[in-house]
BAVO-771554 format. One record per residue (C-alpha): y, x, z; residue number from 1. Coordinates in steps of 0.001 Angstrom, whole numbers, plus 500000, padded with zeros to 6 digits. Layout:
# BAVO-771554
(site (Y; X; Z); NUM)
...
This chain:
# BAVO-771554
(site (460159; 078644; 500695); 1)
(site (459072; 074738; 500870); 2)
(site (461773; 074205; 498442); 3)
(site (460733; 076987; 496147); 4)
(site (457317; 075790; 496568); 5)
(site (458217; 072487; 495337); 6)
(site (459971; 073529; 492540); 7)
(site (457483; 075966; 491362); 8)
(site (454684; 072943; 491555); 9)
(site (456893; 070552; 489576); 10)
(site (457791; 073537; 486896); 11)
(site (453703; 074052; 486325); 12)
(site (453240; 070106; 486205); 13)
(site (455885; 069684; 483967); 14)
(site (454381; 072548; 481584); 15)
(site (450756; 070653; 481670); 16)
(site (452057; 067687; 481123); 17)
(site (453809; 068722; 478071); 18)
(site (451221; 070956; 476718); 19)
(site (448264; 068090; 477335); 20)
(site (450604; 065629; 475570); 21)
(site (451401; 067771; 472770); 22)
(site (447641; 068786; 471646); 23)
(site (446684; 065146; 471604); 24)
(site (449474; 063965; 469678); 25)
(site (448385; 067093; 467148); 26)
(site (444797; 065516; 467027); 27)
(site (445804; 062303; 466317); 28)
(site (448004; 063579; 463699); 29)
(site (445150; 065283; 461705); 30)
(site (443001; 062393; 462243); 31)
(site (445267; 060158; 460843); 32)
(site (445688; 062428; 457771); 33)
(site (441902; 062837; 457486); 34)
(site (441438; 058647; 457450); 35)
(site (444008; 058580; 454608); 36)
(site (442486; 060984; 452743); 37)
(site (439410; 058885; 452686); 38)
(site (440976; 055970; 452037); 39)
(site (442458; 057392; 448912); 40)
(site (439028; 058660; 447698); 41)
(site (437670; 055085; 448361); 42)
(site (440530; 053651; 446211); 43)
(site (439870; 055921; 443164); 44)
(site (436169; 054886; 443312); 45)
(site (436897; 051224; 443348); 46)
(site (439173; 051490; 439987); 47)
(site (436683; 053550; 438166); 48)
(site (433773; 050657; 438800); 49)
(site (436381; 048052; 438161); 50)
(site (436984; 050117; 434752); 51)
(site (433329; 050389; 433813); 52)
(site (432430; 047007; 434545); 53)
(site (435614; 045698; 433009); 54)
(site (434247; 047652; 429627); 55)
(site (430479; 046520; 430010); 56)
(site (429080; 049829; 429611); 57)
(site (425832; 049245; 430724); 58)
(site (422146; 051420; 429968); 59)
(site (418882; 049937; 428509); 60)
(site (416752; 049643; 431686); 61)
(site (413208; 051415; 431230); 62)
(site (411227; 048531; 433191); 63)
(site (411158; 045184; 431297); 64)
(site (410955; 041805; 433346); 65)
(site (407481; 040874; 431473); 66)
(site (405075; 041909; 434262); 67)
(site (406336; 040459; 437938); 68)
(site (405631; 042567; 440914); 69)
(site (403550; 039587; 442443); 70)
(site (401348; 037556; 440510); 71)
(site (401626; 033715; 439562); 72)
(site (398538; 031513; 439919); 73)
(site (396766; 031666; 436771); 74)
(site (393165; 033062; 435442); 75)
(site (392600; 036915; 435952); 76)
(site (390504; 038726; 433373); 77)
(site (389237; 042180; 434527); 78)
(site (386784; 044916; 432367); 79)
(site (383388; 044500; 433460); 80)
(site (381717; 046920; 431866); 81)
(site (381604; 050348; 429184); 82)
(site (379784; 051692; 426585); 83)
(site (379682; 054501; 423871); 84)
(site (381879; 052287; 421339); 85)
(site (384075; 050599; 423955); 86)
(site (385298; 051459; 427240); 87)
(site (386488; 048220; 428468); 88)
(site (384226; 044947; 428139); 89)
(site (385826; 041715; 429265); 90)
(site (382943; 038608; 429697); 91)
(site (383229; 035363; 430069); 92)
(site (387002; 034942; 428909); 93)
(site (387600; 031263; 428432); 94)
(site (391510; 030562; 427036); 95)
(site (392360; 027280; 425241); 96)
(site (396118; 025945; 424171); 97)
(site (396576; 024912; 427702); 98)
(site (395868; 027785; 429666); 99)
(site (399233; 029467; 430929); 100)
(site (399579; 032335; 433289); 101)
(site (396804; 034096; 432037); 102)
(site (396648; 038244; 433590); 103)
(site (394292; 040872; 432024); 104)
(site (393842; 044356; 433905); 105)
(site (395615; 045142; 436913); 106)
(site (399488; 044190; 437928); 107)
(site (400276; 048112; 437759); 108)
(site (400337; 048843; 434137); 109)
(site (399716; 052307; 434519); 110)
(site (396412; 051519; 435981); 111)
(site (395288; 050058; 432547); 112)
(site (394465; 052796; 430249); 113)
(site (392099; 052028; 428533); 114)
(site (391723; 052556; 424460); 115)
(site (388712; 050592; 423051); 116)
(site (388600; 047002; 424351); 117)
(site (386160; 043800; 423179); 118)
(site (384865; 040858; 424487); 119)
(site (381512; 038953; 425039); 120)
(site (380253; 035701; 425915); 121)
(site (383802; 034605; 425439); 122)
(site (386194; 032157; 423651); 123)
(site (389700; 032490; 423121); 124)
(site (391198; 029178; 420943); 125)
(site (394891; 031558; 420586); 126)
(site (395805; 035013; 421571); 127)
(site (397916; 035243; 424027); 128)
(site (400872; 037713; 424713); 129)
(site (399801; 039044; 427939); 130)
(site (396252; 041005; 426690); 131)
(site (398525; 043924; 425062); 132)
(site (401601; 043318; 427517); 133)
(site (398820; 045002; 430301); 134)
(site (396948; 047145; 428059); 135)
(site (399687; 048935; 426259); 136)
(site (397400; 052379; 425267); 137)
(site (394728; 050100; 422881); 138)
(site (393876; 051927; 419798); 139)
(site (390696; 049874; 418800); 140)
(site (390980; 046147; 419378); 141)
(site (387815; 044178; 418856); 142)
(site (388414; 040357; 418387); 143)
(site (385206; 039103; 416757); 144)
(site (383507; 035986; 417056); 145)
(site (386050; 034581; 419798); 146)
(site (386571; 031029; 418003); 147)
(site (390085; 032321; 417850); 148)
(site (392589; 029618; 415981); 149)
(site (396125; 031153; 416097); 150)
(site (397562; 034161; 416899); 151)
(site (400937; 033543; 418918); 152)
(site (404280; 035177; 417201); 153)
(site (404342; 037687; 420348); 154)
(site (400847; 038601; 420575); 155)
(site (401558; 042141; 418930); 156)
(site (404661; 043037; 420775); 157)
(site (403220; 045930; 422699); 158)
(site (400163; 046894; 420237); 159)
(site (402138; 049836; 418701); 160)
(site (399549; 052100; 419590); 161)
(site (396567; 050150; 417913); 162)
(site (395129; 051596; 414915); 163)
(site (391723; 049585; 414614); 164)
(site (391877; 045623; 414720); 165)
(site (389066; 043243; 414334); 166)
(site (389232; 039295; 413898); 167)
(site (386436; 038601; 411916); 168)
(site (384294; 035277; 412475); 169)
(site (387263; 033071; 413801); 170)
(site (389110; 030306; 412734); 171)
(site (392613; 031381; 411954); 172)
(site (394218; 029321; 409590); 173)
(site (397498; 030962; 408888); 174)
(site (399183; 034471; 410141); 175)
(site (403014; 034310; 411724); 176)
(site (405534; 035994; 409112); 177)
(site (405713; 038875; 411286); 178)
(site (402522; 039134; 413139); 179)
(site (402042; 042545; 412415); 180)
(site (405561; 043650; 412943); 181)
(site (404991; 045851; 415652); 182)
(site (401455; 047728; 414919); 183)
(site (403090; 050512; 413549); 184)
(site (399985; 052531; 413963); 185)
(site (397511; 050247; 412567); 186)
(site (394613; 051607; 409787); 187)
(site (392354; 049251; 409902); 188)
(site (392322; 045449; 409491); 189)
(site (389178; 043474; 409449); 190)
(site (389858; 039432; 409514); 191)
(site (386662; 038212; 407351); 192)
(site (385551; 034719; 407869); 193)
(site (388269; 033234; 408510); 194)
(site (390227; 029998; 407038); 195)
(site (393417; 031830; 405968); 196)
(site (395148; 030077; 402995); 197)
(site (397832; 032224; 402249); 198)
(site (399588; 035677; 403202); 199)
(site (403393; 036047; 403685); 200)
(site (404767; 038351; 401162); 201)
(site (406466; 040478; 404616); 202)
(site (403088; 040040; 406812); 203)
(site (402109; 043594; 406080); 204)
(site (406108; 045250; 406106); 205)
(site (405929; 047303; 409068); 206)
(site (401954; 048620; 408349); 207)
(site (402659; 051872; 406440); 208)
(site (399489; 053502; 407853); 209)
(site (397646; 050784; 406552); 210)
(site (394168; 052406; 405116); 211)
(site (391427; 049413; 405158); 212)
(site (392298; 045635; 404688); 213)
(site (389364; 043204; 404587); 214)
(site (390120; 039357; 403788); 215)
(site (386613; 038627; 402561); 216)
(site (385277; 034861; 402801); 217)
(site (388701; 033213; 403531); 218)
(site (390713; 030890; 401328); 219)
(site (393123; 032749; 400009); 220)
(site (394889; 031547; 396805); 221)
(site (397488; 033710; 395291); 222)
(site (398398; 037471; 396727); 223)
(site (402262; 037572; 395647); 224)
(site (403555; 040888; 393655); 225)
(site (405348; 042186; 396864); 226)
(site (402979; 041721; 399631); 227)
(site (401762; 045168; 399869); 228)
(site (404706; 047297; 398592); 229)
(site (405075; 049101; 401746); 230)
(site (401408; 049844; 402690); 231)
(site (401246; 052956; 400863); 232)
(site (398466; 054408; 402282); 233)
(site (396155; 051372; 401689); 234)
(site (392998; 052953; 400192); 235)
(site (390434; 049945; 400243); 236)
(site (390927; 046382; 399816); 237)
(site (388164; 043792; 400305); 238)
(site (388866; 040327; 399136); 239)
(site (385733; 038828; 397973); 240)
(site (384818; 034901; 398248); 241)
(site (388116; 033802; 398154); 242)
(site (389743; 031345; 395918); 243)
(site (392355; 033679; 394224); 244)
(site (393765; 032941; 390970); 245)
(site (396160; 035810; 390946); 246)
(site (396561; 039479; 392198); 247)
(site (398048; 042583; 390607); 248)
(site (396094; 045271; 391940); 249)
(site (398243; 048157; 389641); 250)
(site (401184; 047204; 392057); 251)
(site (398877; 048964; 394834); 252)
(site (398486; 052646; 393461); 253)
(site (396858; 053925; 396453); 254)
(site (394032; 051832; 396220); 255)
(site (390692; 053423; 395779); 256)
(site (387809; 051009; 396410); 257)
(site (388434; 047435; 395676); 258)
(site (386297; 044076; 396036); 259)
(site (387848; 040727; 394540); 260)
(site (384380; 039761; 393692); 261)
(site (383722; 035736; 393886); 262)
(site (387265; 034153; 392817); 263)
(site (388710; 032588; 390170); 264)
(site (390848; 035253; 388311); 265)
(site (391432; 035266; 384868); 266)
(site (393238; 038622; 384740); 267)
(site (392292; 042107; 385947); 268)
(site (395157; 044804; 386443); 269)
(site (393645; 048043; 386964); 270)
(site (395195; 050089; 389693); 271)
(site (395871; 054024; 388560); 272)
(site (393628; 055936; 391381); 273)
(site (390980; 053583; 391676); 274)
(site (387533; 054490; 391978); 275)
(site (385508; 051405; 392363); 276)
(site (386117; 047805; 391553); 277)
(site (384211; 044662; 391725); 278)
(site (385550; 042025; 390051); 279)
(site (382478; 040334; 389329); 280)
(site (382049; 035957; 389311); 281)
(site (385351; 035254; 388548); 282)
(site (386874; 033727; 385109); 283)
(site (388074; 036955; 383866); 284)
(site (389071; 037059; 380144); 285)
(site (391370; 040217; 379847); 286)
(site (391382; 043562; 381416); 287)
(site (394353; 046101; 381375); 288)
(site (395041; 049503; 382392); 289)
(site (396163; 052387; 380890); 290)
(site (394747; 056168; 380818); 291)
(site (392883; 055371; 384153); 292)
(site (391190; 058624; 384637); 293)
(site (389618; 057991; 388233); 294)
(site (387400; 054658; 387573); 295)
(site (383805; 055398; 387980); 296)
(site (381968; 052077; 388765); 297)
(site (382954; 049103; 387423); 298)
(site (381915; 045467; 388297); 299)
(site (382137; 042895; 386038); 300)
(site (379485; 040710; 385696); 301)
(site (379772; 037045; 385581); 302)
(site (382940; 036633; 383664); 303)
(site (384366; 035208; 380383); 304)
(site (385027; 038409; 378566); 305)
(site (384431; 038265; 374696); 306)
(site (385264; 041808; 374037); 307)
(site (385345; 045722; 375289); 308)
(site (388252; 047380; 373298); 309)
(site (389940; 048209; 376890); 310)
(site (387208; 050204; 377552); 311)
(site (388695; 053028; 375557); 312)
(site (391091; 053566; 378582); 313)
(site (388366; 054493; 381016); 314)
(site (386881; 057164; 380385); 315)
(site (385585; 058542; 383884); 316)
(site (382780; 055685; 384255); 317)
(site (379372; 056473; 385320); 318)
(site (378236; 052920; 386306); 319)
(site (379432; 049458; 383892); 320)
(site (378296; 045942; 384599); 321)
(site (379327; 043615; 382077); 322)
(site (376238; 041176; 382151); 323)
(site (376742; 037741; 381883); 324)
(site (379736; 037594; 379932); 325)
(site (380633; 035997; 376410); 326)
(site (380045; 039350; 374632); 327)
(site (379065; 039390; 371180); 328)
(site (379109; 042858; 369569); 329)
(site (379194; 046478; 371274); 330)
(site (381044; 049036; 368902); 331)
(site (380599; 052762; 369522); 332)
(site (384378; 052644; 368958); 333)
(site (384915; 051122; 372255); 334)
(site (382587; 053472; 373967); 335)
(site (383193; 056513; 372263); 336)
(site (385424; 057960; 375663); 337)
(site (382595; 056661; 377792); 338)
(site (380836; 060529; 378043); 339)
(site (379925; 060184; 381617); 340)
(site (378779; 056728; 381365); 341)
(site (375123; 056562; 383253); 342)
(site (374458; 052783; 383730); 343)
(site (375235; 050187; 381275); 344)
(site (374112; 046652; 382066); 345)
(site (374579; 043699; 379311); 346)
(site (372269; 041283; 379861); 347)
(site (372858; 037653; 379582); 348)
(site (375783; 038117; 376929); 349)
(site (375672; 036265; 373486); 350)
(site (375043; 040027; 371650); 351)
(site (373739; 040015; 367969); 352)
(site (375030; 043398; 367276); 353)
(site (374397; 046954; 369421); 354)
(site (375828; 049916; 368195); 355)
(site (375651; 052834; 370449); 356)
(site (377753; 055846; 370245); 357)
(site (375724; 059643; 369613); 358)
(site (378279; 061004; 372142); 359)
(site (376629; 058843; 374605); 360)
(site (373942; 061354; 376255); 361)
(site (374669; 060891; 379931); 362)
(site (373471; 057252; 379552); 363)
(site (370362; 056574; 381702); 364)
(site (369886; 052834; 382163); 365)
(site (370799; 050245; 379536); 366)
(site (370097; 046487; 379800); 367)
(site (370525; 044090; 376817); 368)
(site (368086; 041842; 377760); 369)
(site (368821; 037749; 377337); 370)
(site (370743; 038186; 374135); 371)
(site (370801; 037587; 370563); 372)
(site (369858; 040869; 369207); 373)
(site (367734; 041085; 365867); 374)
(site (368444; 044705; 364308); 375)
(site (368664; 047650; 366945); 376)
(site (367196; 050533; 365283); 377)
(site (370418; 052097; 364396); 378)
(site (370134; 053369; 368304); 379)
(site (366744; 055183; 368019); 380)
(site (368574; 058781; 369152); 381)
(site (370390; 056798; 372062); 382)
(site (366979; 055119; 372829); 383)
(site (365127; 058579; 373377); 384)
(site (367115; 059881; 376032); 385)
(site (366908; 056566; 378164); 386)
(site (364700; 056354; 381278); 387)
(site (365053; 052470; 381483); 388)
(site (365461; 050506; 378629); 389)
(site (365389; 046470; 378777); 390)
(site (364949; 044390; 375531); 391)
(site (363270; 041262; 376605); 392)
(site (364151; 037777; 375564); 393)
(site (366093; 038594; 372224); 394)
(site (365088; 037963; 368901); 395)
(site (364210; 041836; 367839); 396)
(site (362088; 042372; 365114); 397)
(site (361499; 046077; 364584); 398)
(site (362278; 049296; 366941); 399)
(site (362406; 052752; 366587); 400)
(site (361910; 055388; 369404); 401)
(site (360556; 058767; 368911); 402)
(site (357322; 059676; 370661); 403)
(site (359484; 063090; 372322); 404)
(site (361511; 059999; 374800); 405)
(site (362317; 060186; 378308); 406)
(site (361330; 056206; 379005); 407)
(site (359876; 055627; 382490); 408)
(site (360403; 051613; 382286); 409)
(site (360753; 049518; 379336); 410)
(site (360309; 045844; 378747); 411)
(site (360029; 044046; 375427); 412)
(site (358530; 040627; 375911); 413)
(site (359845; 037408; 374532); 414)
(site (361106; 038983; 370900); 415)
(site (360258; 038412; 367367); 416)
(site (358152; 041547; 367114); 417)
(site (356553; 042636; 363729); 418)
(site (353211; 043625; 364310); 419)
(site (352970; 046804; 362075); 420)
(site (356229; 048560; 363645); 421)
(site (354156; 047780; 367038); 422)
(site (350854; 049492; 365975); 423)
(site (353313; 052706; 364937); 424)
(site (354775; 052596; 368510); 425)
(site (351582; 052624; 370485); 426)
(site (352492; 055437; 372658); 427)
(site (355273; 052919; 374211); 428)
(site (352765; 050287; 375351); 429)
(site (352074; 052300; 378185); 430)
(site (355449; 051567; 379576); 431)
(site (355852; 048232; 378802); 432)
(site (356068; 045824; 381578); 433)
(site (356415; 041989; 381691); 434)
(site (353950; 040989; 378505); 435)
(site (354299; 037960; 376785); 436)
(site (351399; 035504; 377781); 437)
(site (351652; 032747; 375040); 438)
(site (352626; 032754; 371492); 439)
(site (353970; 030612; 369209); 440)
(site (352397; 029393; 365995); 441)
(site (351694; 032236; 363254); 442)
(site (352301; 034447; 366240); 443)
(site (349245; 036964; 367715); 444)
(site (349435; 038959; 370859); 445)
(site (348968; 042730; 370397); 446)
(site (349001; 044866; 373690); 447)
(site (350431; 042184; 375410); 448)
(site (353180; 041395; 372978); 449)
(site (353756; 038692; 370369); 450)
(site (354292; 039550; 366861); 451)
(site (353461; 038549; 363556); 452)
(site (352067; 039768; 360406); 453)
(site (354549; 040236; 357183); 454)
(site (354849; 042629; 354909); 455)
(site (358813; 042376; 354983); 456)
(site (359916; 041054; 358443); 457)
(site (363490; 040980; 357914); 458)
(site (362907; 038870; 354922); 459)
(site (360708; 036591; 356119); 460)
(site (362732; 035681; 359500); 461)
(site (365505; 035370; 356974); 462)
(site (363247; 032610; 355187); 463)
(site (362444; 030693; 358583); 464)
(site (365896; 030892; 359372); 465)
(site (366946; 028953; 355917); 466)
(site (363975; 026416; 356241); 467)
(site (365040; 025399; 359505); 468)
(site (368733; 025031; 358366); 469)
(site (367872; 023390; 355457); 470)
(site (365390; 020537; 357220); 471)
(site (368494; 020584; 359486); 472)
(site (370871; 019603; 356956); 473)
(site (367773; 017039; 355568); 474)
(site (368105; 015026; 358585); 475)
(site (372035; 014833; 358717); 476)
(site (371707; 013504; 355011); 477)
(site (369198; 010941; 356031); 478)
(site (371632; 010049; 358866); 479)
(site (374562; 009493; 356938); 480)
(site (376339; 012585; 358294); 481)
(site (376685; 013970; 354970); 482)
(site (378069; 010944; 352714); 483)
(site (381396; 010866; 350726); 484)
(site (382605; 008357; 353308); 485)
(site (381730; 010449; 356019); 486)
(site (383648; 013834; 354394); 487)
(site (386504; 011459; 353810); 488)
(site (386479; 010498; 357548); 489)
(site (386244; 014022; 358264); 490)
(site (389100; 015200; 356237); 491)
(site (391234; 012707; 357631); 492)
(site (390296; 013556; 361176); 493)
(site (390884; 016832; 360400); 494)
(site (394564; 016138; 358954); 495)
(site (395022; 014445; 362132); 496)
(site (393907; 017002; 364414); 497)
(site (396102; 019635; 362226); 498)
(site (399136; 017161; 362756); 499)
(site (398337; 016759; 366697); 500)
(site (398071; 020381; 366853); 501)
(site (401389; 021408; 365116); 502)
(site (402973; 018726; 367631); 503)
(site (401039; 020329; 370478); 504)
(site (402579; 023672; 369407); 505)
(site (405865; 022920; 369097); 506)
(site (405559; 021164; 372143); 507)
(site (404196; 024611; 373757); 508)
(site (406669; 026787; 372291); 509)
(site (409322; 024508; 373820); 510)
(site (407469; 025006; 377188); 511)
(site (407159; 028874; 376608); 512)
(site (411129; 028833; 376461); 513)
(site (410999; 026407; 379486); 514)
(site (408366; 029003; 381427); 515)
(site (410866; 031822; 380822); 516)
(site (413513; 030474; 381814); 517)
(site (411739; 029230; 384928); 518)
(site (410210; 032910; 385964); 519)
(site (413791; 034525; 385254); 520)
(site (415226; 031711; 387889); 521)
(site (411942; 032287; 389695); 522)
(site (412213; 036501; 389610); 523)
(site (416070; 035586; 391000); 524)
(site (415049; 033418; 393612); 525)
(site (412425; 036089; 394716); 526)
(site (415323; 039040; 394944); 527)
(site (417301; 036339; 397027); 528)
(site (414472; 035395; 399598); 529)
(site (413728; 038881; 399827); 530)
(site (417216; 039849; 400618); 531)
(site (417033; 036969; 403189); 532)
(site (413994; 038282; 404510); 533)
(site (415551; 041908; 404994); 534)
(site (418236; 040616; 406837); 535)
(site (416330; 037969; 408881); 536)
(site (414013; 041081; 409833); 537)
(site (417297; 043068; 410823); 538)
(site (418409; 040419; 412808); 539)
(site (415004; 039675; 414378); 540)
(site (415213; 043338; 415489); 541)
(site (418411; 042676; 417122); 542)
(site (417740; 039733; 419066); 543)
(site (414459; 041531; 420377); 544)
(site (416392; 044325; 421482); 545)
(site (419223; 042209; 423324); 546)
(site (416075; 040580; 424561); 547)
(site (414611; 043631; 426144); 548)
(site (418480; 044982; 426829); 549)
(site (419445; 042649; 429207); 550)
(site (415779; 041600; 430564); 551)
(site (415641; 037763; 429033); 552)
(site (412409; 036204; 428935); 553)
(site (411308; 035578; 425744); 554)
(site (409843; 032053; 424575); 555)
(site (406710; 032117; 421918); 556)
(site (406311; 029559; 419263); 557)
(site (410108; 028590; 418965); 558)
(site (412878; 029486; 416685); 559)
(site (414698; 032911; 416792); 560)
(site (417572; 030766; 417340); 561)
(site (416122; 029687; 421145); 562)
(site (415898; 032890; 422072); 563)
(site (419363; 033936; 420643); 564)
(site (420693; 031390; 422277); 565)
(site (418700; 032370; 425440); 566)
(site (421061; 035914; 425195); 567)
(site (424155; 034428; 424593); 568)
(site (423717; 032203; 427844); 569)
(site (422758; 035026; 429883); 570)
(site (425750; 036837; 428501); 571)
(site (428271; 034567; 429468); 572)
(site (426770; 033898; 433162); 573)
(site (426448; 037780; 433338); 574)
(site (430423; 037986; 432040); 575)
(site (431179; 035269; 434531); 576)
(site (429806; 037129; 437349); 577)
(site (431281; 040511; 436734); 578)
(site (434533; 039118; 436311); 579)
(site (433895; 037228; 439856); 580)
(site (432585; 040647; 441308); 581)
(site (435709; 042486; 439786); 582)
(site (438217; 040241; 441343); 583)
(site (436356; 040241; 444406); 584)
(site (436697; 044594; 444035); 585)
(site (440397; 043975; 443234); 586)
(site (440747; 041975; 446470); 587)
(site (439094; 044627; 448524); 588)
(site (441253; 047697; 446973); 589)
(site (444496; 045497; 447698); 590)
(site (442915; 045076; 451329); 591)
(site (442452; 048876; 451480); 592)
(site (445628; 049499; 449965); 593)
(site (447565; 047013; 452593); 594)
(site (445775; 048899; 455418); 595)
(site (446776; 052496; 453904); 596)
(site (450448; 051397; 453885); 597)
(site (450090; 050019; 457589); 598)
(site (448641; 053368; 458342); 599)
(site (451222; 055096; 456600); 600)
(site (453431; 053289; 458951); 601)
(site (451768; 053893; 461994); 602)
(site (451681; 057430; 460850); 603)
(site (455728; 057523; 460428); 604)
(site (456182; 055869; 464259); 605)
(site (453810; 058393; 465922); 606)
(site (455525; 061133; 463965); 607)
(site (458817; 059849; 465678); 608)
(site (457414; 059795; 468449); 609)
(site (456135; 063484; 468141); 610)
(site (459772; 064516; 467427); 611)
(site (461048; 062519; 470378); 612)
(site (458434; 064271; 472824); 613)
(site (459313; 067651; 471044); 614)
(site (462909; 066853; 471918); 615)
(site (461989; 066064; 475517); 616)
(site (460084; 069435; 475437); 617)
(site (463098; 071479; 474421); 618)
(site (465232; 069766; 477200); 619)
(site (461951; 070427; 479833); 620)
(site (462334; 073814; 479097); 621)
(site (465746; 074133; 479660); 622)
(site (465500; 072491; 482798); 623)
(site (462835; 074872; 483970); 624)
(site (465075; 077553; 482601); 625)
(site (467783; 076600; 484545); 626)
(site (465785; 075602; 487382); 627)
(site (464295; 079791; 487453); 628)
(site (468027; 080595; 486938); 629)
(site (468567; 078901; 490059); 630)
(site (465714; 079647; 491962); 631)
(site (466548; 083700; 491134); 632)
(site (470108; 082627; 492159); 633)
(site (468855; 081188; 495701); 634)
(site (466907; 084270; 496324); 635)
(site (469511; 086863; 495493); 636)
(site (471620; 084919; 497931); 637)
(site (468734; 084639; 500610); 638)
(site (468287; 088600; 500444); 639)
(site (471822; 089240; 500785); 640)
(site (472267; 086999; 503675); 641)
(site (468945; 088543; 505293); 642)
């Protein structure tokens, strides 16, 4: 019985041991297989990362490095107040060329959401980039009266939302060529009273929405023809009080109102859609423009005009100022188309003949004072419909105006009136302003005007002129200026002058040929420059894009090649870093592969051990079977013996 119990215990122990060992081996095999899968997955991920890094496929970052998360030492300016016109007003800002690390507003750009900014009691020698770097939603920026001398090239890089920009009353002498390149929403630009002497031809190349531009009271000398090619919305242009000698306004067809007064222009080219044009106080000798049916008000006072034939092309005029020119005659045919003209100012010219068309029925104000007019009776009908007529300071002898007139103001002083004619127009005296105080010999005062009693007034005036001329000739003869020797001398001088003039004419024709050739070469050079400028702008954009893409700090007031060199240097360092990182990852991947191979060998060994244990288990089971058979036989034998 003891033997049977012992054998039974041994079999139970062997069965438990075999079952327990087999379960542990199976669990270990499953764990190794799971680790193998994880290692394979990691290897695949590493290989994919290496492939991506080798292709250099990186996406642009939305966060630029302009603003650091930590502020560096430097002046910080905050908005101090607001009003109806501005929602951010800076006070006591002081910036010089030596000022660095300037900060405006909060470090978190999202908190600087003001749209209308100005300054009070401030001085800003240069306009720095950080202002718009911190305030990126500005639509109105007023930088007037800050004693500003310079605008940094990158000052408006973040000004894409600016619509109104005011820079008047500063000391800006020049503008960087692409200073407004990023102001694509700009509609109003005011830069009056600065010291600008020139504009680069590509200054406004990216401001198609510009509507109002004012650059008065500067030192501009010339506006190149292609300067406003891209400003297709420009309606108001003010260039008054500069030193301009050339600007072709006809190349800006969108213009509605223009002021180019107080310059040095000699030619006026009128744009197509213009309504108001002020070109007074220049040196204009010619005006051109075909079929300009929109022009209503034209100011050309204080110029060098000698004729008005060009007026036939302007049939919508209501106001025309031609005072202080060199006009000698006004012909009806040149004003025939001016059917809406209401005010005509011709004072301070050299007018000797005035002939207004009968179709000029809308005229209400006429000023021909300070001229040399003698006869004006042919304008009787036109004078009768006027409200204001200024005839003073001429040599007018007689006048004809019907009693049924609409005159309200009339000036007639300082003329050569015939007394009989004045008595016939006694009904006009109540409307006369500015009377004569003193009269010359043989003249008398009549109703406040100097006049002369004569039966034939015009013949009398002609005789006076002849007598004055004869008296002048007698004086010249007495001085020897009319002698034969003087005549011969004058003839020789005239011949010499003619010879010199002919030589100068030949030289002039030669110069004209040279000028034509130079103009042609200049045009070719302009085309080359324009093409190079286009290439330059495209390269500039690519450099800026790469600077933002690779987060490289941009240098101001330096050549673009410097920033491009920084990009190349950054890419070289980046490439070297990526190569090193890829090498390290390859080494790591190889280590993982080696570990995987080792684990595979361990798995093979364990599999062999499992197979060996399986064989042992089978042998143990066979022994158990034999043992059970022996026990059964032993029990049968014992039973027989009993």
